[in-house]
C-alpha beads as a LAMMPS data file, in Angstrom:
LAMMPS data file: protein, C-alpha beads

178 atoms
177 bonds

1 atom types
1 bond types

-500.0 500.0 xlo xhi
-500.0 500.0 ylo yhi
-500.0 500.0 zlo zhi

Masses

1 110.0

Atoms # bond

1 1 1 -303.680 -380.740 -24.372
2 1 1 -300.690 -379.266 -22.921
3 1 1 -300.372 -376.540 -20.572
4 1 1 -299.243 -373.871 -23.085
5 1 1 -301.942 -374.949 -25.354
6 1 1 -304.551 -374.246 -22.370
7 1 1 -302.696 -371.074 -21.611
8 1 1 -303.053 -370.141 -25.397
9 1 1 -306.745 -371.127 -25.463
10 1 1 -307.221 -369.220 -22.457
11 1 1 -305.420 -366.001 -23.733
12 1 1 -307.445 -366.560 -27.097
13 1 1 -310.491 -366.534 -24.985
14 1 1 -309.314 -363.591 -22.742
15 1 1 -308.187 -361.986 -26.136
16 1 1 -311.473 -362.910 -27.626
17 1 1 -313.426 -361.516 -24.650
18 1 1 -311.458 -358.328 -24.880
19 1 1 -312.395 -358.098 -28.376
20 1 1 -315.925 -358.783 -27.817
21 1 1 -316.068 -356.323 -24.751
22 1 1 -314.257 -353.630 -27.112
23 1 1 -316.486 -354.375 -29.860
24 1 1 -319.761 -354.269 -27.340
25 1 1 -318.101 -351.346 -25.990
26 1 1 -317.595 -349.612 -29.216
27 1 1 -321.224 -350.787 -30.271
28 1 1 -322.716 -349.619 -27.184
29 1 1 -320.846 -346.097 -27.875
30 1 1 -322.082 -345.921 -31.466
31 1 1 -325.569 -346.791 -30.277
32 1 1 -325.344 -344.343 -27.732
33 1 1 -324.039 -341.906 -30.173
34 1 1 -327.034 -342.899 -32.138
35 1 1 -329.468 -342.352 -29.687
36 1 1 -327.919 -338.943 -28.817
37 1 1 -328.198 -338.008 -32.649
38 1 1 -331.613 -339.374 -32.820
39 1 1 -332.682 -337.493 -29.813
40 1 1 -331.247 -334.057 -31.241
41 1 1 -333.290 -334.793 -34.064
42 1 1 -336.512 -335.388 -32.281
43 1 1 -335.783 -332.228 -30.235
44 1 1 -335.173 -330.419 -33.879
45 1 1 -338.736 -331.897 -34.803
46 1 1 -340.091 -330.966 -31.709
47 1 1 -339.283 -327.291 -32.258
48 1 1 -340.179 -327.482 -35.746
49 1 1 -343.623 -328.955 -34.655
50 1 1 -344.037 -326.046 -31.825
51 1 1 -342.969 -323.431 -34.366
52 1 1 -345.411 -325.077 -37.022
53 1 1 -348.157 -324.993 -34.250
54 1 1 -347.491 -321.515 -33.380
55 1 1 -347.539 -320.460 -37.407
56 1 1 -350.794 -322.437 -37.409
57 1 1 -352.354 -320.655 -34.571
58 1 1 -351.085 -317.300 -36.383
59 1 1 -352.658 -318.437 -39.475
60 1 1 -355.920 -319.338 -38.008
61 1 1 -355.777 -315.827 -36.199
62 1 1 -354.869 -314.056 -39.571
63 1 1 -357.867 -316.001 -41.169
64 1 1 -360.228 -315.073 -38.650
65 1 1 -359.140 -311.179 -39.155
66 1 1 -359.430 -311.509 -42.880
67 1 1 -362.694 -313.259 -42.712
68 1 1 -363.982 -310.274 -40.489
69 1 1 -362.188 -307.886 -42.738
70 1 1 -364.043 -309.538 -45.452
71 1 1 -367.226 -309.607 -43.624
72 1 1 -366.810 -305.639 -42.907
73 1 1 -366.150 -304.805 -46.385
74 1 1 -369.052 -307.104 -47.909
75 1 1 -371.372 -304.916 -45.543
76 1 1 -369.391 -301.643 -46.768
77 1 1 -370.017 -302.958 -50.529
78 1 1 -373.955 -303.741 -49.259
79 1 1 -374.109 -300.419 -48.025
80 1 1 -372.421 -298.627 -50.960
81 1 1 -374.921 -300.537 -53.413
82 1 1 -377.701 -299.246 -51.061
83 1 1 -376.498 -295.623 -51.357
84 1 1 -375.921 -295.795 -54.806
85 1 1 -379.502 -297.143 -55.263
86 1 1 -380.811 -294.418 -52.985
87 1 1 -378.824 -292.023 -54.872
88 1 1 -380.212 -293.043 -58.036
89 1 1 -383.809 -292.982 -56.633
90 1 1 -383.092 -289.666 -55.036
91 1 1 -381.905 -288.187 -58.494
92 1 1 -385.019 -289.772 -60.435
93 1 1 -387.359 -288.197 -57.705
94 1 1 -385.244 -284.760 -58.224
95 1 1 -386.037 -284.924 -61.670
96 1 1 -389.622 -285.566 -61.326
97 1 1 -389.644 -283.090 -59.020
98 1 1 -387.832 -280.721 -61.475
99 1 1 -390.209 -281.664 -64.134
100 1 1 -393.251 -280.885 -61.815
101 1 1 -392.093 -277.812 -60.887
102 1 1 -391.515 -276.858 -64.332
103 1 1 -395.338 -277.898 -65.092
104 1 1 -396.365 -276.110 -62.172
105 1 1 -394.733 -272.894 -63.550
106 1 1 -396.099 -273.504 -66.732
107 1 1 -399.734 -273.931 -65.075
108 1 1 -399.224 -270.813 -63.087
109 1 1 -398.019 -268.853 -66.035
110 1 1 -401.172 -269.919 -67.826
111 1 1 -403.475 -269.225 -65.204
112 1 1 -401.996 -266.090 -65.061
113 1 1 -402.522 -265.172 -68.429
114 1 1 -406.059 -266.727 -68.164
115 1 1 -406.646 -264.219 -65.002
116 1 1 -405.239 -261.511 -67.105
117 1 1 -407.804 -262.162 -70.057
118 1 1 -410.462 -262.631 -67.617
119 1 1 -409.358 -259.086 -66.178
120 1 1 -409.488 -257.562 -69.731
121 1 1 -412.693 -259.171 -70.305
122 1 1 -414.206 -257.964 -66.855
123 1 1 -412.792 -254.739 -67.634
124 1 1 -414.515 -254.527 -71.255
125 1 1 -417.331 -256.040 -69.838
126 1 1 -417.616 -253.502 -67.065
127 1 1 -416.754 -250.429 -69.897
128 1 1 -419.623 -252.042 -71.959
129 1 1 -422.065 -252.333 -69.222
130 1 1 -421.031 -248.553 -68.342
131 1 1 -421.495 -247.483 -71.896
132 1 1 -424.755 -249.243 -72.006
133 1 1 -426.046 -247.712 -68.683
134 1 1 -424.945 -244.421 -69.844
135 1 1 -426.581 -244.750 -73.125
136 1 1 -429.671 -246.034 -71.395
137 1 1 -429.771 -243.107 -69.178
138 1 1 -429.318 -240.934 -72.166
139 1 1 -432.190 -242.952 -73.983
140 1 1 -434.348 -242.400 -70.985
141 1 1 -433.307 -238.472 -70.551
142 1 1 -434.244 -237.979 -74.312
143 1 1 -437.270 -239.784 -74.076
144 1 1 -438.448 -237.688 -71.063
145 1 1 -437.381 -234.642 -73.098
146 1 1 -439.181 -235.671 -75.921
147 1 1 -442.492 -236.655 -73.875
148 1 1 -442.446 -233.390 -72.030
149 1 1 -443.040 -231.250 -75.389
150 1 1 -445.325 -234.062 -76.569
151 1 1 -447.197 -233.856 -73.377
152 1 1 -447.343 -230.206 -73.782
153 1 1 -448.335 -230.352 -77.294
154 1 1 -450.816 -233.043 -76.204
155 1 1 -452.197 -230.720 -73.551
156 1 1 -452.444 -227.717 -76.292
157 1 1 -453.862 -230.135 -78.267
158 1 1 -456.322 -231.368 -75.987
159 1 1 -457.297 -227.848 -75.320
160 1 1 -457.504 -227.024 -78.940
161 1 1 -459.712 -230.094 -79.144
162 1 1 -461.938 -229.216 -76.542
163 1 1 -462.384 -225.376 -78.055
164 1 1 -463.056 -227.167 -81.427
165 1 1 -465.769 -229.340 -80.014
166 1 1 -467.559 -226.331 -78.376
167 1 1 -467.112 -224.299 -81.488
168 1 1 -468.568 -227.246 -83.028
169 1 1 -471.329 -227.649 -80.793
170 1 1 -471.979 -224.103 -80.968
171 1 1 -471.718 -224.251 -84.768
172 1 1 -474.113 -227.556 -84.652
173 1 1 -476.542 -225.749 -82.093
174 1 1 -476.792 -222.715 -84.359
175 1 1 -477.343 -224.700 -87.346
176 1 1 -479.874 -226.619 -85.479
177 1 1 -481.529 -223.341 -84.612
178 1 1 -481.677 -221.838 -88.225

Bonds

1 1 1 2
2 1 2 3
3 1 3 4
4 1 4 5
5 1 5 6
6 1 6 7
7 1 7 8
8 1 8 9
9 1 9 10
10 1 10 11
11 1 11 12
12 1 12 13
13 1 13 14
14 1 14 15
15 1 15 16
16 1 16 17
17 1 17 18
18 1 18 19
19 1 19 20
20 1 20 21
21 1 21 22
22 1 22 23
23 1 23 24
24 1 24 25
25 1 25 26
26 1 26 27
27 1 27 28
28 1 28 29
29 1 29 30
30 1 30 31
31 1 31 32
32 1 32 33
33 1 33 34
34 1 34 35
35 1 35 36
36 1 36 37
37 1 37 38
38 1 38 39
39 1 39 40
40 1 40 41
41 1 41 42
42 1 42 43
43 1 43 44
44 1 44 45
45 1 45 46
46 1 46 47
47 1 47 48
48 1 48 49
49 1 49 50
50 1 50 51
51 1 51 52
52 1 52 53
53 1 53 54
54 1 54 55
55 1 55 56
56 1 56 57
57 1 57 58
58 1 58 59
59 1 59 60
60 1 60 61
61 1 61 62
62 1 62 63
63 1 63 64
64 1 64 65
65 1 65 66
66 1 66 67
67 1 67 68
68 1 68 69
69 1 69 70
70 1 70 71
71 1 71 72
72 1 72 73
73 1 73 74
74 1 74 75
75 1 75 76
76 1 76 77
77 1 77 78
78 1 78 79
79 1 79 80
80 1 80 81
81 1 81 82
82 1 82 83
83 1 83 84
84 1 84 85
85 1 85 86
86 1 86 87
87 1 87 88
88 1 88 89
89 1 89 90
90 1 90 91
91 1 91 92
92 1 92 93
93 1 93 94
94 1 94 95
95 1 95 96
96 1 96 97
97 1 97 98
98 1 98 99
99 1 99 100
100 1 100 101
101 1 101 102
102 1 102 103
103 1 103 104
104 1 104 105
105 1 105 106
106 1 106 107
107 1 107 108
108 1 108 109
109 1 109 110
110 1 110 111
111 1 111 112
112 1 112 113
113 1 113 114
114 1 114 115
115 1 115 116
116 1 116 117
117 1 117 118
118 1 118 119
119 1 119 120
120 1 120 121
121 1 121 122
122 1 122 123
123 1 123 124
124 1 124 125
125 1 125 126
126 1 126 127
127 1 127 128
128 1 128 129
129 1 129 130
130 1 130 131
131 1 131 132
132 1 132 133
133 1 133 134
134 1 134 135
135 1 135 136
136 1 136 137
137 1 137 138
138 1 138 139
139 1 139 140
140 1 140 141
141 1 141 142
142 1 142 143
143 1 143 144
144 1 144 145
145 1 145 146
146 1 146 147
147 1 147 148
148 1 148 149
149 1 149 150
150 1 150 151
151 1 151 152
152 1 152 153
153 1 153 154
154 1 154 155
155 1 155 156
156 1 156 157
157 1 157 158
158 1 158 159
159 1 159 160
160 1 160 161
161 1 161 162
162 1 162 163
163 1 163 164
164 1 164 165
165 1 165 166
166 1 166 167
167 1 167 168
168 1 168 169
169 1 169 170
170 1 170 171
171 1 171 172
172 1 172 173
173 1 173 174
174 1 174 175
175 1 175 176
176 1 176 177
177 1 177 178
């Protein structure tokens, strides 16, 4: 091989090495560029992940708030149901109370009418008793008045009887002496 061939070979080798270095540098640059792109993409994903975590934390917080509100609303609803139940019970008791008041008023009216009737009967009885007492007193007075003339008449008759008896005795004694 000649020198020129050797020089050509060397040049060819140098050229190949240069091309290879250039290709390696280009590949390194492309790989470096690719790494930077991937790093940027990773950073974007990392930010997205952080943002999603913050959103998840906010969602978890919102969920707890909603859960508490739901509990509060359930409690209020339960209280409302209890209040409605108590209101219904109060209405029923009020109705029963009103009905009882009506019955009491009716009974009081009935008792008042019975008392009035009893008062009238008592007054009638007292009037009848008074009339009966007056009639009895009057009858007794009549009997006394009638008895006095009878007693006087009885007394006169007794005197007359005694007189007739004496007369009879006298007449009878005279008849015996005749």
